[in-house]
C-alpha positions as CSV (number, residue, x, y, z in Angstrom):
1,X,18.5,33.9,-29.3
2,X,19.6,30.9,-31.3
3,X,21.7,31.2,-34.5
4,X,18.6,29.7,-36.2
5,X,16.3,32.4,-35.0
6,X,14.3,32.9,-31.8
7,X,13.4,29.9,-29.8
8,X,9.7,29.5,-29.2
9,X,9.1,28.2,-25.7
10,X,5.3,28.7,-25.8
11,X,3.7,25.2,-26.0
12,X,0.4,26.6,-27.2
13,X,2.0,28.1,-30.3
14,X,0.6,26.7,-33.5
15,X,2.8,27.1,-36.6
16,X,1.2,28.7,-39.6
17,X,-0.3,26.5,-42.3
18,X,2.6,27.3,-44.6
19,X,5.0,25.7,-42.0
20,X,2.9,22.5,-42.1
21,X,3.0,22.5,-45.9
22,X,6.7,23.0,-45.9
23,X,7.2,20.2,-43.4
24,X,5.1,17.9,-45.5
25,X,7.1,18.8,-48.6
26,X,10.4,18.1,-46.7
27,X,9.0,14.8,-45.5
28,X,8.0,13.8,-49.0
29,X,11.5,14.6,-50.3
30,X,13.0,12.6,-47.4
31,X,10.8,9.7,-48.3
32,X,12.1,9.8,-51.8
33,X,15.7,9.8,-50.6
34,X,14.9,6.9,-48.4
35,X,13.3,5.0,-51.3
36,X,16.5,5.6,-53.3
37,X,18.5,4.3,-50.4
38,X,16.5,1.0,-50.5
39,X,17.4,0.8,-54.2
40,X,21.1,1.3,-53.4
41,X,20.9,-1.4,-50.8
42,X,19.2,-3.7,-53.2
43,X,21.8,-3.0,-55.9
44,X,24.6,-3.6,-53.4
45,X,23.1,-6.9,-52.4
46,X,23.0,-7.9,-56.1
47,X,26.6,-7.0,-56.5
48,X,27.6,-9.0,-53.4
49,X,25.6,-11.9,-54.7
50,X,27.5,-11.9,-58.0
51,X,30.8,-11.5,-56.1
52,X,30.1,-14.4,-53.7
53,X,28.2,-16.6,-56.1
54,X,30.4,-16.2,-59.2
55,X,33.6,-14.3,-58.7
56,X,34.9,-15.7,-55.3
57,X,34.7,-19.3,-56.4
58,X,36.7,-18.5,-59.6
59,X,39.4,-16.7,-57.6
60,X,40.5,-19.6,-55.5
61,X,37.8,-22.0,-54.3
62,X,39.2,-25.5,-54.2
63,X,35.9,-27.1,-53.2
64,X,32.5,-27.4,-54.7
65,X,31.0,-24.2,-56.1
66,X,27.3,-24.9,-55.1
67,X,27.7,-23.5,-51.6
68,X,28.9,-20.3,-53.0
69,X,26.1,-20.2,-55.5
70,X,23.5,-20.7,-52.7
71,X,24.9,-17.9,-50.6
72,X,25.2,-15.6,-53.7
73,X,21.6,-16.4,-54.6
74,X,20.6,-15.5,-51.0
75,X,22.2,-12.1,-51.4
76,X,20.2,-11.7,-54.7
77,X,17.0,-12.6,-52.9
78,X,17.9,-10.1,-50.2
79,X,18.3,-7.4,-52.9
80,X,14.8,-8.3,-54.2
81,X,13.4,-8.0,-50.7
82,X,15.1,-4.5,-50.4
83,X,13.4,-3.4,-53.6
84,X,10.0,-4.7,-52.6
85,X,10.0,-3.4,-49.0
86,X,11.4,0.0,-50.1
87,X,8.6,0.3,-52.6
88,X,5.9,-0.7,-50.2
89,X,7.4,1.5,-47.4
90,X,7.4,4.5,-49.8
91,X,3.7,3.9,-50.6
92,X,2.8,3.6,-46.9
93,X,4.5,6.9,-46.0
94,X,2.9,8.7,-48.9
95,X,-0.5,7.4,-47.9
96,X,0.1,8.5,-44.3
97,X,1.2,11.9,-45.4
98,X,-2.0,12.2,-47.5
99,X,-4.0,11.3,-44.3
100,X,-1.9,13.6,-42.1
101,X,-0.7,10.6,-40.0
102,X,2.5,8.8,-39.4
103,X,3.5,5.4,-40.8
104,X,5.6,3.3,-38.5
105,X,8.0,0.8,-40.0
106,X,7.0,-2.8,-39.7
107,X,9.5,-3.9,-37.1
108,X,9.3,-7.6,-38.0
109,X,10.1,-6.9,-41.7
110,X,13.1,-4.8,-40.7
111,X,14.2,-7.5,-38.2
112,X,13.9,-10.2,-40.9
113,X,15.9,-8.2,-43.4
114,X,18.6,-7.6,-40.8
115,X,18.6,-11.3,-39.8
116,X,18.9,-12.4,-43.4
117,X,21.9,-10.1,-43.9
118,X,23.4,-11.4,-40.8
119,X,22.9,-15.0,-41.8
120,X,24.3,-14.4,-45.3
121,X,27.3,-12.5,-43.9
122,X,28.1,-15.4,-41.5
123,X,27.6,-17.9,-44.3
124,X,30.1,-16.0,-46.5
125,X,32.5,-15.8,-43.6
126,X,32.2,-19.6,-43.1
127,X,32.7,-20.3,-46.8
128,X,35.9,-18.2,-46.8
129,X,37.2,-19.8,-43.6
130,X,36.5,-23.4,-44.7
131,X,37.7,-22.9,-48.3
132,X,41.2,-21.7,-47.3
């Protein structure tokens, strides 16, 4: 006996319809939390964009400001991409739930977002290293 109740080891057991409804409800709530996480990531990217593009050059940049502005703008674009993909991903999951199917993430989009973050992070590091 588990602390969470009896463990069902019968592979032919089918949960009652109310269990499926509850699982769908929980999945919808998780989808909503995930959507809000995409929003938080987008807002964080905007904040980093302002920090890199406007604040950092004011604090001690001795060189030109345009490289900082380009990297800061890149973070702002990344934030826009987070909002857009988060919105589309939420819609895909909701449609899949309505159909009773599963919506896989688009791996190439996630890879592109991660790659963009990596490139922008490296560009920021390079600007900091070169400007000191």
